[in-house]
N, C-alpha and C positions, 0 to 999 in steps of 0.2 A: 313467717306465714301463719298467722294466728286467725282462728275463727271466733267471731263475736256474735252476740245475739241481742236483738231489740224486741221488747214487747210492751205495748201500751196497755195491755191487760194486767200485767203483773210486775212490770219493770220499775227500776229506779236508777237514775244516773249516778247514784252513790255505789251501786253494785260494780263488780269488776267486768261484767258483760261476757265472761268467758264460758258460760254454760247456760243451757236453757233454764236452769233453776236460779240463775243470778243475772238476768238480762238487764240491759239498760232500758230506760224509758223512752228516749228520744232518738230520732235519726240524726239530729244535730250533734249529739254526743259521739255518734259513730263517725260522721264525716270529719270531726275534729281529731279523732284518735287513730283511725286506720292508716297504715303505711303500706308501702309496696309489698304485694304478696298476700295481704290480709283479705278476708271475706267476712261480710256481715249478713246474717239472715234476719230479715225483718218480719216479725209476726203480724198476723192479720189485725186490721183495725184502721182507724182514721188518725193520721198524724198531722196536726194543724201546726205546721212549721215550714220554713223556707231554708232547706239545707244548702250550704255552700261548701263545696269540696275544698279542703285545705291542702292535702298532700298529693303528690304525684306518684303513680306507679312506675314500673319499668317494663321493658319488653320481656315477657315471660313471667313477670311478677305483677299482675294486674290487681288493682284494688276493686273488689266487687261488692255491690249492694244488691241483694237478691230478696225479693218478696217471697215469703213462705206462706202462701195462701192456704195450703192444706196441712199446715202444722207438722210437716215431716221433720223439720229441724228444730223449730222453736216448740219443743214438746211441752204440752200443758196448755197451750193457747187454743181457743176455739177457732176452727177454720173460717176463712172468709177473705174478702178482698183486702189488699194492702194499698191504702190510699194516702198519698202525701199531698196535702192541699194548703194553699195560701188562704183559704176561706176561714172566717171566724165561725163561732158557734151558730151564727145566723145563716151560714153557707153563702154569704155574699162575697164576691171576689175582692181582693185587695190589690194594691199597687205592686209593681215589680215582677220578679221571676220566681217561680216556685222552687225549682231545683237548678242551681247554678253548677254546672258540671265542667268548668273551664280548666280542668287539669288532665294531662295526658295519662293514658293507660288506666282510665277509670271506666267501670262497666256497671250499667243498671239493668235489672231484669225483673220481670213479673210485678210491675208496679202500675198504679194509676197516679198520675201527677197532674194536678189542676189547681184552679182557684186564684190565679193572678191575672191582672189586666194586660201584662206584657207577654211573657213566655211561659210555656210549660217546662220544658227541659232546654237549657241554653248551654250548648257545647262550643259554639262560635266556630271552631274549625272541624274538619271532617276526620282527620287522621287520629287514630289511637283513642278515640272517645266513642264508646259503643253502647248501644241499647238494644235489648231483645225483649219481646213481649211486653212492651211498655205502651200505655195509653197516655198521651200528653196533650193537654188542652190549654190554650192560652189565648188571650185577647189579641195578641199580635202574631206570634208563632206557636205552633204546637211543639215542633222541634226546631231549634236554631242550630244547625250543624250536626255533626256526629255521623256515625255509621250505624244504620238502624235495620234490624231484622224482625219481621213479623210484628210491626208496631202500628198503632193508630195515632195519627197526628191530626188534631183539629185546631185550626187557628182562625181568628177573625180576619186575618190578612193572609198568612200562608200556613198550610198544614205542616209542610216540611220545607225549610229554607236552607238551601246550600247543603244538601245531605247526600249521602250514599244510602240507598234503600234497597231492600230485597223482601218481597212478600208483604208490602206495607199498604195501608189504606190511608189516603190523605183527603181531608175535607177542608177547603179554604174559602173564605169569603172573596178573596181575590184570586189566589192560585193555590191549588192543592199541593203541587210540587214545583218549587221555583229553583232553577239552576240545579246543579248536582247531577248524579247518575242514578237511574232508577231501573230496577229489574223486577218483573213479576208483580207489579204494583198497580193499584187502582186509584184513580184520582177523580174527585168530584169538586167542581168549583167553577167560577167565572172563567178562569183559565185552569184547566185540569193539570196540564204540564206546560210549563213556561220556561223557555231557554234552557232545556235540559237534554240529557242523553237517555233514551228510554228503550228498553228491550222487553218484549212480551208484556206490555202494559195495556191497561184498559182505561180510557177516559170517558167520563159521562159529563158532557159539557154544558156550560151556560152560553158564553160567547165563542171562545176558542177552546176546542178540546185539546189539541196539541199545537202550541204556538211557538214558532221559531226554534224547533227542536230537531234532534237527530233521532229517528224512530226506526226500529226493526221489529217486525212481527207485532204490530200494535193495532188495537181496535178502538175506533172513535165512535161513540154513540151520541147522536143529537148535536146540539150546538149550532151556532150560526155558521162557523167555520170548523169543519172537522179537523183538517190538517192545514194550518196556515203557515206558509213558508217552510223553511227547514228542508231536511232530507228524509225521505220515507222509503223503506224497503219492505216489500211483502206486507203491506198494511191494508186495512179495510175501513172505509168510511161508511157508516150506516145511519140513515135517518136524519142527516143534517140538512142545513140549507145549501151550503156549498161543501162538496166532498173534499176538494183539494184547492188551495189558493196559493199559487206560486210554488217555489221550491223545486226540488229535484226528486223524481219518482222512479222507482224500479219495481216492476211487477206489482202494482197496487190495484186495488179493486174498490168498487163503490156499489152500494145497494140502498135503494129507497131514499136517495137524496134528491132534493129539488133540482139542483144543478150539479153536474159532475165536477165542474171546476170553474175557477175564476182566475184571471191573471196568467193563464196558459203555462202550467208547470212544464218543466223540461224533463227529458228522460223518456221512459216507456209510456205508451198510451195507457189511459185508464180503461179498465175492463169492468163492465157491469156483470154482477153475479146474480143468479136467480134468487127470488125471494124464498126464504126457508121458513116453513111453518114450525113454530116451536112454542112451548109453554112459557109464559111469563111468571110461572109460580115462584121461580127463584132466579137469581142472577146466574147461578151455576148452570141451570138449564139453558140460559141464553148463551153462555160461553161454550157449552158443549155443542150447541147447534151451529155456532159460527166458526169454531176452530178449524174444521176441515177446509173452509174457504180461506181463512186467514193464512193458512200455511200451504195452500195448494202450490204456491210458487216454489216451495222447497222441492216438490216432485218434478216441476217443470224446468227449473233453472239450475238445479244442482246445489252445491254447497252454499250455506250462508255463513260468512266468516265471523259474524258477531258472536260474542260470548253469551250464549243463551242459557247457561246454567244447566243443572240436572233436574229441575222440576219446572212444570208450567205454572201458570197463575193460580191453578186450583191445587197445587201441591202434588200433582201426579207425576209419575216417572217420565223422563224425557231422555233421549239419547241421540247424539249425532252419529249418523251412520255413513259418513263419507259423502253421501249424496243427498242428504235430507234430514228430516227430523222425525222423531217418534214422539207423538203428543198424546198422552193419556191413551184412550182406546183407539186412536187413529195413528197409523204408521204410514209415512210417506218417505220412500227411499229409493235411490237408484242402485243401492248396494245390497247384495244378499249376505247377511252375516254368517260367519262360520260358527255354528252352534256347538261344535265339538270342543271349542275352547273359548267360551263366551264369558264376558265380564259378569261376575256375580256381585260386585260392589254396586253402590248407587251409580246409575239410576235403576238398576234391576230392583224388583220388589223382593225383599227378603223377609220371611216370617219365621221367627224362632219359636219352636214348640207349636202347639195348636193355636190357630187363629185364622182370620180371613180378611181380605181386602175387597171392597165392593166398588165397581164402576157402573155408571149409568150410560147406556148406549142408545141413542135415538134410532128409531126404526120406522119405516114407512109401511103403510097397509099393503098387504098382498105382494110385497117384494121380499124375496128370500134374503136372509142375512146370515153370514158365516163369520164366526169369531174364532180366531186361532191364537193360542197362547203357548209360548215355549216354557217348559217347566223342567226342573231338576231338583234332586233332593239329597240329603245327607243324614245318616243316623236315624232313619225312619223305618217303621214297620208298616204303618198306615200311610200310603203314598198320597202326594198332592192330587187335587182334582179341581176342575172348574165346573160351574153350574150356571146356566142361563135361564132366567125366569121372566115371565111377563104375564099380563092379564089374558092375552088371547093366544098364547102358545103353550104347548106341552113342555114341561120342564125338561131341559136337555143337560146331560151330564157326560163328562169325559174324564177318565182316570189315567194317571201316569202308571205305566207298567214296566218301566225300564230299570236298569241298574243305576246306582246313585251318581255315577260320573258321566252320564249321557243325557244330553238335552233331548226332550221329546216334544213334538208339537201336539197339543191337545186342541181338538176342533169340535165346535158345536154349531149346528145349523137350525134355523127356524124360520117360519113365515108368519108374521103376525097378521091378524085380520083387521087391525086398525092402526093408525098412527099412535105409537106409544113409546115410552122410555123403558127399555129392557134393563134388567139388572144382571150384571155379570159378577159372580162370586169366585174369587180365587181363594181356595181353601187349603190350609195346611191341617191335616187331620191328626198327626202324631204328636203326642204330648212329651216325647223324649223319655229319657231314663230318669226316674225319680230319685232324689237324694234321700238317704236313710241314715239313721243312727241307732245302734243297739247298745244300750247301757251295759256296762260290765261291773256291777256292784257286787261286793263280797257276800252279803247276806243272800241266802237262798230265796227263790221265788220273789225277788225284788226288781227284776229287770224288765225293761220295756223296749219296744221298737217304735221309733218315730219315723214317719214317712212324709215327705213334703207333698202337699196337695197340688202344687204347680210343678210342671215338669222341667227338666233341664237344669242348668247351673244356677238358676234362681234359688233353688233349695239349698245350695251349698253355703249360702250366707245366713241360713237359719241356725241359731244356736240354742241349746238347752242347758239350763243351770238349776241345780237344787241348792237352796240356801238355808242354813240354820241362823235365824235372825235373833235368837235368844229365847228367854223363858216365856212360856204361856202364849205362844203365837198361834194364830189359826192358819190353816192351809189356804194359800192365796196365790193367784197367778197374776203376774204383771208382764206387759209386753212393751218393749221399746224398739221400734222399727221391726227387725226380724229376730230380736233377742227375747226368748221366752225364759222368764225367771220364775221358778217355783219356790215360794216361801213355804218351807215345811212346817207342819203342825208340831208343836213341842209342848211338854208338860212344864210344871213349875220349876223343875230342875234342868230345863233346857234339853231334855232328852227327846229325840225325834220320835213321833208316834205315827207318822204318815206311812201308809203302805203303797206299794205299786198300784194297786187297784184304786186307792184314794186319788193318786195323782192322775191316773187315766181318766177317772170320772170328772175331776176338776178341769182338766185341759179340754175335754170334750164339751163341758158346759160353758167354757169361756169363749165368748164370741170372737175375740181377737186371735187367740192361739189356735182355735179350732178351724179358722180359715187358712192357717198356715200349714198345720200338720194333722195327720191322723195318728192314733196311738193304738198299739196292740201289745198283748203280752208276748214277751220273748219266748222262744222255744223252751219247753220243759219248765215253764214258770206259771204258777197259778195266781200270782199277784198278791198273795197274802203276806209276803215278807215286808218287814220294815226297811225302808230305804236308808241310804247314807247321803251325805252331801255329794254334789257333783259340780266340779268347776265347769264354767261355760265351755261347751263342746259343740262344734259345728257338725251339722249333717254333711255327708259327703257322697260322692259317686254320681252326682247328676250329670247327665250328658244332654246337650241341646240337640233336638232334631231340627233341621233347617230345610225349609222349602223355598226354592227360588222360582220366580215368575218373571218373564221378560218378553218384550216385543209383542204387545197385544195388537193384533191387526183385525180390522173389520172390513168385510167386503160384501 
């Protein structure tokens, strides 16, 4: 289980690739070398090559190739995109496939893969070949096979061909998603989704938005046929020519389509829903406007047995409640949860230390709106709160006042004087207990207290070291991730000349170290003492404050 590094800014394939200071130059060297359990971090830059995976991983020992766009691991590289391309220096596409990933238990992450006339990433089969946060562009397929999470596939023919997807965007000249199983994904193409199984998906169509598919909780926008054949449960056809053509329908709806149906679908009758006024400023606004109607069936008809996952298409918390769904700011349920013993794992919203989560809630003019959020906290002094803001309402605030092991309903109410999108802030105010380190050096007046600037256990990973690097060295601060190293000033005889005050001044002046820690003189120290070396020592004592928010309801 070895970690390797690639950098086209500083690398050479003659290096051993075992550290950021001796990286390889090419991805091809990496795919030819890595074996089961190995990981390779690829530094930012453009790699003009066509990698072909050579070795196979095993279950539990995956071979991983991870783009390091922010230079967190390939230290010394300038941050930027990590692009692997079949294009030459003229940036024109070449023949073949850019990345051939036809080996089991191989994983790609944080990459842009493009530049070939056939495929971007070719996995061939679905199982055990995974991609996350990858953009793949090909003249034929963006992704051919594989299990893909939060990926963008663009293909002249198919964006995703025979794949499992979750949270993906597919754009295809013929089909965005062909065959396979798709969840929380968006398709744009002549056929958005073709011959596939789809849950919580959005199709923006050319001819057929969903063609010969099995669909649950899906939204079709436009197209000649919104839902053509197949099986659809709790779906909405909006703005197409034909809403539904053939197939079997259960609790499906139509809005603003020229014809409700063609070919007389079987199952429940189609229901028309009212036109909803919404802003087209972004797709998110459109989704937020339509989701209440898409999932109204969950309230009326009880359980939906399909696996809908823990997030909706916008990445917001979702929870099955026995009789319905909780979708972002909208909760539809036949079951009253027991909040005295409520699940605090996903899909509840958990915020460690201080932070916030923002939801946008559509509201109608002169109609009162009430938002209720269940909240709970742990290890906090400043308790969670919710805030509702808008252009035409007075800001509303509700604060948690309970003990830490009790759920409390926080409620805010307002009446806007125009149609607008209100903003709901879920706020964790407490920064937790800060990690500290007090040095215990022998010389008098030489000790300092280091305190993490970020609360909780984050600070426990920060380390401080004082180093004597030899004769005639200046005082200098270096930072590697969370490791602060102080090179002490020395004279010609390698004698340390730095005082505690000198170190305090240097750390406060260093942009990197000063963002991690604050420095103060230890008790009964004036900082004039000459320090000694200090082996790397971690701060300790950080405790996370945790704020939980769950079941946001709007009425």
